[in-house]
N, CA, C and O atoms as a Tinker XYZ file with bonds, in Angstrom:
   392  protein
     1  N    -18.158000   -9.399000  -16.023000    73     2
     2  CA   -18.139000   -7.941000  -16.184000    64     1     3
     3  C    -16.847000   -7.599000  -16.603000    63     2     4     5
     4  O    -15.903000   -8.081000  -15.977000    81     3
     5  N    -16.611000   -6.757000  -17.671000    73     3     6
     6  CA   -15.144000   -6.338000  -17.938000    64     5     7
     7  C    -15.197000   -5.155000  -17.251000    63     6     8     9
     8  O    -16.107000   -4.479000  -16.772000    81     7
     9  N    -13.777000   -5.046000  -17.329000    73     7    10
    10  CA   -13.217000   -3.346000  -16.257000    64     9    11
    11  C    -13.778000   -2.559000  -17.029000    63    10    12    13
    12  O    -13.427000   -2.719000  -18.198000    81    11
    13  N    -14.632000   -1.637000  -16.834000    73    11    14
    14  CA   -14.911000   -0.016000  -17.680000    64    13    15
    15  C    -13.892000    0.883000  -18.132000    63    14    16    17
    16  O    -13.617000    1.078000  -19.316000    81    15
    17  N    -13.344000    1.421000  -17.148000    73    15    18
    18  CA   -12.760000    2.743000  -16.618000    64    17    19
    19  C    -11.444000    2.003000  -16.650000    63    18    20    21
    20  O    -11.109000    1.867000  -15.473000    81    19
    21  N    -10.360000    1.352000  -17.607000    73    19    22
    22  CA    -8.874000    1.272000  -17.533000    64    21    23
    23  C     -7.915000    2.429000  -16.897000    63    22    24    25
    24  O     -6.727000    2.328000  -16.589000    81    23
    25  N     -8.631000    3.363000  -16.809000    73    23    26
    26  CA    -7.756000    4.706000  -17.060000    64    25    27
    27  C     -7.605000    4.669000  -15.265000    63    26    28    29
    28  O     -6.516000    4.973000  -14.780000    81    27
    29  N     -8.646000    4.319000  -14.451000    73    27    30
    30  CA    -8.457000    4.633000  -12.979000    64    29    31
    31  C     -7.468000    3.105000  -12.348000    63    30    32    33
    32  O     -7.006000    2.855000  -11.234000    81    31
    33  N     -7.454000    2.465000  -13.431000    73    31    34
    34  CA    -6.382000    1.038000  -12.630000    64    33    35
    35  C     -5.319000    2.110000  -12.450000    63    34    36    37
    36  O     -5.207000    3.099000  -13.174000    81    35
    37  N     -4.161000    1.657000  -10.881000    73    35    38
    38  CA    -2.893000    2.155000  -10.519000    64    37    39
    39  C     -1.776000    1.043000  -10.989000    63    38    40    41
    40  O     -1.070000    0.779000  -10.016000    81    39
    41  N     -1.421000    0.380000  -12.036000    73    39    42
    42  CA    -0.274000   -0.379000  -12.293000    64    41    43
    43  C      0.572000   -0.131000  -11.849000    63    42    44    45
    44  O      1.327000   -1.040000  -11.505000    81    43
    45  N      0.898000    1.127000  -11.625000    73    43    46
    46  CA     2.803000    1.670000  -11.086000    64    45    47
    47  C      2.606000    1.056000   -9.354000    63    46    48    49
    48  O      3.369000    0.344000   -8.701000    81    47
    49  N      1.382000    1.613000   -9.009000    73    47    50
    50  CA     1.074000    1.368000   -7.503000    64    49    51
    51  C      1.092000    0.194000   -7.066000    63    50    52    53
    52  O      1.716000   -0.095000   -6.045000    81    51
    53  N      0.405000   -0.685000   -7.772000    73    51    54
    54  CA     0.427000   -2.612000   -7.813000    64    53    55
    55  C      1.806000   -3.012000   -8.038000    63    54    56    57
    56  O      2.125000   -3.902000   -7.250000    81    55
    57  N      2.901000   -2.611000   -8.972000    73    55    58
    58  CA     3.962000   -3.105000   -9.363000    64    57    59
    59  C      5.133000   -2.819000   -8.030000    63    58    60    61
    60  O      6.068000   -3.595000   -7.829000    81    59
    61  N      4.875000   -1.536000   -7.166000    73    59    62
    62  CA     5.923000   -1.058000   -6.454000    64    61    63
    63  C      5.523000   -1.904000   -5.145000    63    62    64    65
    64  O      6.399000   -2.270000   -4.361000    81    63
    65  N      4.576000   -2.109000   -5.003000    73    63    66
    66  CA     4.261000   -3.125000   -3.566000    64    65    67
    67  C      4.612000   -4.315000   -3.869000    63    66    68    69
    68  O      5.406000   -4.885000   -3.121000    81    67
    69  N      4.190000   -4.876000   -4.848000    73    67    70
    70  CA     5.001000   -6.501000   -5.404000    64    69    71
    71  C      6.424000   -6.483000   -5.328000    63    70    72    73
    72  O      7.106000   -7.485000   -5.115000    81    71
    73  N      6.800000   -5.498000   -5.480000    73    71    74
    74  CA     8.222000   -5.525000   -4.991000    64    73    75
    75  C      8.648000   -4.977000   -4.152000    63    74    76    77
    76  O      9.843000   -5.190000   -3.945000    81    75
    77  N      8.079000   -4.201000   -3.423000    73    75    78
    78  CA     8.777000   -4.047000   -1.861000    64    77    79
    79  C      9.426000   -5.052000   -1.219000    63    78    80    81
    80  O      9.154000   -6.237000   -1.414000    81    79
    81  N     10.213000   -4.693000   -0.514000    73    79    82
    82  CA    11.289000   -5.650000    0.224000    64    81    83
    83  C     10.553000   -6.674000    1.021000    63    82    84    85
    84  O     10.795000   -7.881000    1.013000    81    83
    85  N      9.574000   -6.032000    1.752000    73    83    86
    86  CA     8.454000   -6.681000    2.933000    64    85    87
    87  C      8.044000   -7.859000    1.998000    63    86    88    89
    88  O      8.508000   -8.991000    2.135000    81    87
    89  N      7.132000   -7.511000    1.030000    73    87    90
    90  CA     6.204000   -8.301000   -0.035000    64    89    91
    91  C      7.357000   -9.549000   -0.254000    63    90    92    93
    92  O      6.977000  -10.705000   -0.065000    81    91
    93  N      8.388000   -9.361000   -0.547000    73    91    94
    94  CA     9.607000   -9.963000   -1.456000    64    93    95
    95  C      9.719000  -11.380000   -0.414000    63    94    96    97
    96  O      9.435000  -12.543000   -0.697000    81    95
    97  N     10.270000  -10.776000    0.957000    73    95    98
    98  CA    10.466000  -11.573000    1.812000    64    97    99
    99  C      9.183000  -12.607000    2.175000    63    98   100   101
   100  O      9.244000  -13.836000    2.153000    81    99
   101  N      8.001000  -11.783000    2.518000    73    99   102
   102  CA     6.907000  -12.889000    2.988000    64   101   103
   103  C      6.895000  -13.417000    1.825000    63   102   104   105
   104  O      7.640000  -14.385000    1.980000    81   103
   105  N      6.447000  -13.435000    0.452000    73   103   106
   106  CA     6.507000  -14.533000   -1.036000    64   105   107
   107  C      7.959000  -15.606000   -0.917000    63   106   108   109
   108  O      8.154000  -16.556000   -1.675000    81   107
   109  N      8.605000  -15.312000   -0.124000    73   107   110
   110  CA     9.775000  -16.503000   -0.148000    64   109   111
   111  C      9.479000  -16.831000    0.746000    63   110   112   113
   112  O      9.674000  -18.029000    0.540000    81   111
   113  N      9.090000  -16.784000    1.790000    73   111   114
   114  CA     8.497000  -17.336000    3.030000    64   113   115
   115  C      7.716000  -18.629000    2.898000    63   114   116   117
   116  O      7.927000  -19.784000    3.267000    81   115
   117  N      6.583000  -17.928000    2.135000    73   115   118
   118  CA     5.253000  -18.829000    1.630000    64   117   119
   119  C      5.844000  -19.950000    1.004000    63   118   120   121
   120  O      6.061000  -21.057000    1.496000    81   119
   121  N      6.107000  -19.495000   -0.263000    73   119   122
   122  CA     7.118000  -20.389000   -1.296000    64   121   123
   123  C      7.975000  -21.784000   -0.501000    63   122   124   125
   124  O      8.057000  -22.961000   -0.852000    81   123
   125  N      8.554000  -21.034000    0.730000    73   123   126
   126  CA     9.411000  -21.989000    0.835000    64   125   127
   127  C      8.860000  -23.185000    1.950000    63   126   128   129
   128  O      9.154000  -24.380000    1.985000    81   127
   129  N      8.122000  -22.545000    2.674000    73   127   130
   130  CA     7.234000  -23.505000    3.446000    64   129   131
   131  C      6.053000  -24.255000    2.440000    63   130   132   133
   132  O      5.566000  -25.251000    2.975000    81   131
   133  N      5.596000  -23.988000    1.280000    73   131   134
   134  CA     5.342000  -24.993000    0.450000    64   133   135
   135  C      5.709000  -25.939000   -0.040000    63   134   136   137
   136  O      5.211000  -27.055000   -0.190000    81   135
   137  N      6.762000  -25.433000   -0.352000    73   135   138
   138  CA     8.411000  -26.475000   -1.022000    64   137   139
   139  C      8.204000  -27.548000    0.087000    63   138   140   141
   140  O      7.509000  -28.560000   -0.007000    81   139
   141  N      9.151000  -27.018000    1.460000    73   139   142
   142  CA     9.276000  -27.805000    2.791000    64   141   143
   143  C      7.693000  -29.077000    2.533000    63   142   144   145
   144  O      7.958000  -30.256000    2.303000    81   143
   145  N      6.760000  -28.792000    2.585000    73   143   146
   146  CA     5.574000  -29.744000    3.054000    64   145   147
   147  C      5.407000  -30.129000    1.777000    63   146   148   149
   148  O      4.821000  -31.209000    1.845000    81   147
   149  N      5.603000  -29.839000    0.603000    73   147   150
   150  CA     5.409000  -30.617000   -0.430000    64   149   151
   151  C      6.560000  -31.949000   -0.856000    63   150   152   153
   152  O      6.297000  -32.898000   -1.594000    81   151
   153  N      7.687000  -31.720000   -0.251000    73   151   154
   154  CA     9.062000  -32.521000   -0.526000    64   153   155
   155  C      8.585000  -33.709000    0.593000    63   154   156   157
   156  O      8.983000  -34.871000    0.519000    81   155
   157  N      7.316000  -33.021000    2.035000    73   155   158
   158  CA     7.330000  -34.209000    3.080000    64   157   159
   159  C      6.237000  -34.842000    2.847000    63   158   160   161
   160  O      5.647000  -35.494000    3.709000    81   159
   161  N      5.714000  -34.664000    1.211000    73   159   162
   162  CA     4.455000  -35.322000    0.696000    64   161   163
   163  C      3.207000  -34.866000    1.065000    63   162   164   165
   164  O      2.154000  -35.200000    0.523000    81   163
   165  N      3.360000  -33.906000    2.225000    73   163   166
   166  CA     1.924000  -33.726000    3.090000    64   165   167
   167  C      1.048000  -32.761000    2.041000    63   166   168   169
   168  O     -0.157000  -32.691000    2.278000    81   167
   169  N      1.706000  -31.816000    0.594000    73   167   170
   170  CA     0.478000  -31.266000    0.257000    64   169   171
   171  C      1.146000  -31.282000   -1.589000    63   170   172   173
   172  O      2.258000  -31.655000   -1.962000    81   171
   173  N      0.250000  -30.860000   -2.248000    73   171   174
   174  CA     0.868000  -31.319000   -3.671000    64   173   175
   175  C     -0.144000  -29.922000   -4.283000    63   174   176   177
   176  O     -1.097000  -29.359000   -3.743000    81   175
   177  N      0.471000  -29.694000   -5.511000    73   175   178
   178  CA     0.000000  -28.465000   -6.373000    64   177   179
   179  C     -1.963000  -29.152000   -6.672000    63   178   180   181
   180  O     -2.306000  -30.317000   -6.875000    81   179
   181  N     -2.474000  -28.432000   -6.620000    73   179   182
   182  CA    -4.026000  -28.211000   -6.785000    64   181   183
   183  C     -4.613000  -29.162000   -6.140000    63   182   184   185
   184  O     -5.593000  -29.678000   -6.677000    81   183
   185  N     -4.198000  -29.612000   -4.905000    73   183   186
   186  CA    -4.983000  -30.209000   -3.787000    64   185   187
   187  C     -5.996000  -29.354000   -2.987000    63   186   188   189
   188  O     -6.907000  -29.846000   -2.323000    81   187
   189  N     -5.736000  -27.924000   -3.121000    73   187   190
   190  CA    -6.894000  -27.177000   -2.562000    64   189   191
   191  C     -6.817000  -26.697000   -1.152000    63   190   192   193
   192  O     -7.743000  -26.123000   -0.578000    81   191
   193  N     -4.861000  -27.155000   -0.276000    73   191   194
   194  CA    -5.082000  -26.964000    0.618000    64   193   195
   195  C     -3.915000  -25.734000    0.626000    63   194   196   197
   196  O     -3.042000  -25.754000   -0.242000    81   195
   197  N     -3.941000  -24.766000    1.548000    73   195   198
   198  CA    -3.021000  -23.647000    2.257000    64   197   199
   199  C     -2.085000  -24.414000    3.188000    63   198   200   201
   200  O     -2.444000  -25.336000    3.921000    81   199
   201  N     -0.684000  -23.868000    3.065000    73   199   202
   202  CA     0.479000  -23.836000    4.286000    64   201   203
   203  C      0.303000  -22.770000    5.080000    63   202   204   205
   204  O      0.776000  -21.646000    4.912000    81   203
   205  N     -0.425000  -23.166000    5.998000    73   203   206
   206  CA    -0.468000  -21.276000    6.775000    64   205   207
   207  C      0.495000  -21.142000    8.049000    63   206   208   209
   208  O      0.764000  -22.236000    8.544000    81   207
   209  N      0.972000  -20.226000    8.576000    73   207   210
   210  CA     1.545000  -19.935000    9.112000    64   209   211
   211  C      1.297000  -20.164000   10.628000    63   210   212   213
   212  O      0.360000  -19.420000   10.916000    81   211
   213  N      1.700000  -20.849000   11.740000    73   211   214
   214  CA     1.321000  -20.611000   13.267000    64   213   215
   215  C      1.139000  -19.406000   13.518000    63   214   216   217
   216  O     -0.042000  -19.107000   13.695000    81   215
   217  N      1.989000  -18.467000   13.614000    73   215   218
   218  CA     2.245000  -16.923000   13.753000    64   217   219
   219  C      1.979000  -16.269000   12.050000    63   218   220   221
   220  O      2.798000  -16.332000   11.133000    81   219
   221  N      0.762000  -15.730000   12.004000    73   219   222
   222  CA     0.906000  -14.834000   11.049000    64   221   223
   223  C      1.792000  -13.917000   10.367000    63   222   224   225
   224  O      2.064000  -12.828000   10.873000    81   223
   225  N      2.373000  -14.372000    8.983000    73   223   226
   226  CA     3.543000  -13.135000    8.303000    64   225   227
   227  C      3.310000  -11.559000    8.885000    63   226   228   229
   228  O      4.055000  -10.804000    9.510000    81   227
   229  N      1.916000  -11.421000    8.379000    73   227   230
   230  CA     1.551000   -9.842000    8.829000    64   229   231
   231  C      1.710000   -9.882000   10.524000    63   230   232   233
   232  O      1.974000   -8.824000   11.095000    81   231
   233  N      1.603000  -10.683000   11.029000    73   231   234
   234  CA     2.088000   -9.989000   12.859000    64   233   235
   235  C      3.255000  -10.614000   13.054000    63   234   236   237
   236  O      3.548000  -10.879000   14.219000    81   235
   237  N      4.037000  -10.933000   12.145000    73   235   238
   238  CA     5.593000  -11.127000   12.624000    64   237   239
   239  C      6.680000  -12.014000   12.658000    63   238   240   241
   240  O      7.889000  -11.906000   12.861000    81   239
   241  N      5.454000  -13.440000   12.255000    73   239   242
   242  CA     5.815000  -14.617000   11.808000    64   241   243
   243  C      6.869000  -14.828000   11.450000    63   242   244   245
   244  O      7.789000  -14.012000   11.389000    81   243
   245  N      6.906000  -16.627000   10.986000    73   243   246
   246  CA     8.075000  -16.677000    9.584000    64   245   247
   247  C      7.801000  -18.332000   10.012000    63   246   248   249
   248  O      7.139000  -18.955000   10.843000    81   247
   249  N      8.635000  -18.580000    9.027000    73   247   250
   250  CA     8.646000  -20.336000    9.082000    64   249   251
   251  C      9.443000  -21.147000   10.534000    63   250   252   253
   252  O      9.233000  -22.305000   10.896000    81   251
   253  N     10.260000  -20.279000   11.099000    73   251   254
   254  CA    10.978000  -20.699000   12.561000    64   253   255
   255  C      9.889000  -21.120000   13.489000    63   254   256   257
   256  O      9.941000  -22.239000   14.000000    81   255
   257  N      8.617000  -20.061000   13.816000    73   255   258
   258  CA     7.375000  -20.330000   14.111000    64   257   259
   259  C      6.364000  -21.741000   14.000000    63   258   260   261
   260  O      5.690000  -22.406000   14.787000    81   259
   261  N      6.588000  -21.760000   12.989000    73   259   262
   262  CA     5.533000  -23.459000   12.067000    64   261   263
   263  C      4.695000  -22.995000   11.301000    63   262   264   265
   264  O      3.922000  -22.044000   11.178000    81   263
   265  N      5.178000  -24.287000   10.601000    73   263   266
   266  CA     3.559000  -24.148000    9.269000    64   265   267
   267  C      2.823000  -25.227000    9.655000    63   266   268   269
   268  O      3.174000  -26.169000   10.366000    81   267
   269  N      1.714000  -25.003000    9.102000    73   267   270
   270  CA     0.845000  -26.395000    9.155000    64   269   271
   271  C     -0.173000  -26.549000    8.081000    63   270   272   273
   272  O     -0.369000  -25.416000    7.641000    81   271
   273  N     -0.749000  -27.218000    7.590000    73   271   274
   274  CA    -1.466000  -27.836000    6.178000    64   273   275
   275  C     -3.278000  -27.431000    6.670000    63   274   276   277
   276  O     -3.981000  -28.057000    7.463000    81   275
   277  N     -3.676000  -26.027000    5.767000    73   275   278
   278  CA    -5.242000  -25.879000    6.254000    64   277   279
   279  C     -5.964000  -25.925000    4.849000    63   278   280   281
   280  O     -5.347000  -26.181000    3.815000    81   279
   281  N     -7.243000  -25.670000    4.890000    73   279   282
   282  CA    -7.971000  -25.786000    3.882000    64   281   283
   283  C     -8.031000  -24.554000    3.691000    63   282   284   285
   284  O     -7.808000  -23.816000    4.650000    81   283
   285  N     -8.307000  -24.067000    2.567000    73   283   286
   286  CA    -8.314000  -23.064000    2.096000    64   285   287
   287  C     -9.480000  -21.810000    2.743000    63   286   288   289
   288  O     -9.251000  -20.600000    2.738000    81   287
   289  N    -10.776000  -22.488000    3.289000    73   287   290
   290  CA   -11.310000  -21.748000    3.786000    64   289   291
   291  C    -11.123000  -21.230000    5.233000    63   290   292   293
   292  O    -11.568000  -20.171000    5.677000    81   291
   293  N    -10.427000  -22.107000    5.858000    73   291   294
   294  CA    -9.921000  -22.097000    7.063000    64   293   295
   295  C     -9.171000  -21.192000    7.343000    63   294   296   297
   296  O     -9.414000  -20.310000    8.166000    81   295
   297  N     -7.945000  -21.332000    6.542000    73   295   298
   298  CA    -6.961000  -20.531000    6.570000    64   297   299
   299  C     -7.186000  -18.926000    6.287000    63   298   300   301
   300  O     -6.438000  -18.108000    6.823000    81   299
   301  N     -8.268000  -18.515000    5.407000    73   299   302
   302  CA    -8.601000  -17.357000    5.159000    64   301   303
   303  C     -9.793000  -16.487000    5.581000    63   302   304   305
   304  O    -10.226000  -15.397000    5.207000    81   303
   305  N    -10.242000  -17.600000    6.720000    73   303   306
   306  CA   -11.347000  -16.697000    7.469000    64   305   307
   307  C    -10.943000  -16.129000    8.565000    63   306   308   309
   308  O    -11.697000  -16.476000    9.473000    81   307
   309  N    -10.297000  -15.574000    8.857000    73   307   310
   310  CA    -9.832000  -14.858000    9.656000    64   309   311
   311  C    -10.351000  -13.427000    9.627000    63   310   312   313
   312  O    -10.558000  -12.945000    8.514000    81   311
   313  N    -10.617000  -12.597000   10.835000    73   311   314
   314  CA   -11.289000  -10.848000   10.804000    64   313   315
   315  C    -10.278000  -10.267000    9.621000    63   314   316   317
   316  O     -9.252000  -10.687000    9.087000    81   315
   317  N    -10.904000   -9.370000    9.524000    73   315   318
   318  CA    -9.567000   -8.270000    8.855000    64   317   319
   319  C    -10.381000   -7.025000    8.803000    63   318   320   321
   320  O    -11.600000   -6.931000    8.946000    81   319
   321  N     -9.349000   -5.909000    8.534000    73   319   322
   322  CA    -9.932000   -4.707000    8.903000    64   321   323
   323  C    -10.411000   -4.008000    7.692000    63   322   324   325
   324  O    -10.090000   -4.827000    6.830000    81   323
   325  N    -10.816000   -3.296000    7.238000    73   323   326
   326  CA   -11.024000   -2.216000    5.946000    64   325   327
   327  C     -9.880000   -1.721000    5.156000    63   326   328   329
   328  O    -10.035000   -0.716000    4.462000    81   327
   329  N     -8.666000   -2.375000    5.200000    73   327   330
   330  CA    -7.573000   -2.129000    4.409000    64   329   331
   331  C     -7.351000   -3.802000    4.368000    63   330   332   333
   332  O     -6.371000   -4.028000    3.658000    81   331
   333  N     -7.724000   -4.596000    4.704000    73   331   334
   334  CA    -7.250000   -6.154000    4.624000    64   333   335
   335  C     -6.418000   -6.886000    5.536000    63   334   336   337
   336  O     -6.266000   -8.107000    5.581000    81   335
   337  N     -5.728000   -5.714000    6.492000    73   335   338
   338  CA    -5.113000   -5.888000    7.556000    64   337   339
   339  C     -5.502000   -7.243000    8.455000    63   338   340   341
   340  O     -6.706000   -7.200000    8.708000    81   339
   341  N     -4.879000   -8.407000    9.007000    73   339   342
   342  CA    -5.482000   -9.153000    9.953000    64   341   343
   343  C     -5.609000   -8.465000   11.048000    63   342   344   345
   344  O     -5.000000   -7.501000   11.512000    81   343
   345  N     -6.602000   -9.184000   11.439000    73   343   346
   346  CA    -7.264000   -8.508000   12.958000    64   345   347
   347  C     -7.038000   -9.490000   14.298000    63   346   348   349
   348  O     -6.456000   -9.204000   15.344000    81   347
   349  N     -7.698000  -10.756000   13.913000    73   347   350
   350  CA    -7.799000  -11.928000   14.941000    64   349   351
   351  C     -7.124000  -13.173000   14.385000    63   350   352   353
   352  O     -7.498000  -13.727000   13.352000    81   351
   353  N     -6.151000  -13.558000   15.103000    73   351   354
   354  CA    -5.827000  -15.146000   14.538000    64   353   355
   355  C     -6.665000  -16.175000   14.418000    63   354   356   357
   356  O     -6.427000  -17.237000   13.844000    81   355
   357  N     -8.072000  -15.722000   15.194000    73   355   358
   358  CA    -8.707000  -16.815000   15.969000    64   357   359
   359  C     -9.979000  -17.015000   14.523000    63   358   360   361
   360  O    -10.529000  -16.006000   14.081000    81   359
   361  N    -10.249000  -18.228000   14.019000    73   359   362
   362  CA   -10.881000  -18.296000   12.876000    64   361   363
   363  C    -12.609000  -17.773000   13.595000    63   362   364   365
   364  O    -12.747000  -17.557000   14.799000    81   363
   365  N    -13.805000  -17.644000   12.548000    73   363   366
   366  CA   -14.985000  -18.038000   13.359000    64   365   367
   367  C    -15.476000  -19.476000   14.266000    63   366   368   369
   368  O    -16.032000  -19.738000   15.333000    81   367
   369  N    -15.049000  -19.991000   13.425000    73   367   370
   370  CA   -14.964000  -21.737000   13.812000    64   369   371
   371  C    -14.547000  -22.031000   15.146000    63   370   372   373
   372  O    -15.371000  -22.596000   15.864000    81   371
   373  N    -13.477000  -21.767000   15.591000    73   371   374
   374  CA   -12.578000  -21.672000   16.738000    64   373   375
   375  C    -13.539000  -20.466000   17.862000    63   374   376   377
   376  O    -13.649000  -20.737000   19.057000    81   375
   377  N    -14.033000  -19.444000   17.397000    73   375   378
   378  CA   -14.742000  -18.489000   18.290000    64   377   379
   379  C    -16.002000  -19.121000   18.774000    63   378   380   381
   380  O    -16.433000  -18.791000   19.879000    81   379
   381  N    -16.563000  -19.907000   18.125000    73   379   382
   382  CA   -17.767000  -21.002000   18.380000    64   381   383
   383  C    -17.586000  -21.996000   19.503000    63   382   384   385
   384  O    -18.405000  -22.605000   20.191000    81   383
   385  N    -16.518000  -21.978000   19.484000    73   383   386
   386  CA   -15.973000  -23.520000   20.514000    64   385   387
   387  C    -16.119000  -22.802000   21.217000    63   386   388   389
   388  O    -15.798000  -21.614000   21.259000    81   387
   389  N    -17.092000  -24.005000   22.468000    73   387   390
   390  CA   -16.954000  -23.549000   24.012000    64   389   391
   391  C    -15.891000  -23.389000   24.559000    63   390   392
   392  O    -15.850000  -23.040000   25.739000    81   391
């Protein structure tokens, strides 16, 4: 279904967020981590895998803390608040384990 009321979209706000220094730094770290694992042969384009940081970038982590290859569903299944911020780094599957 197409977006009906285009006047309500905030393009300026989205552009300023994408160009913010924190967002640019995080994007560079994500790209560098994926490139490193692609060079090692662990991931490739279109394989359906995510390169996950051991300590999430939202929580102050980085590439030095370590990265791992996970499925998209496992990497994106963490609890988040109403604004989309990460609450817990323990996935639903890990919480169910004894």
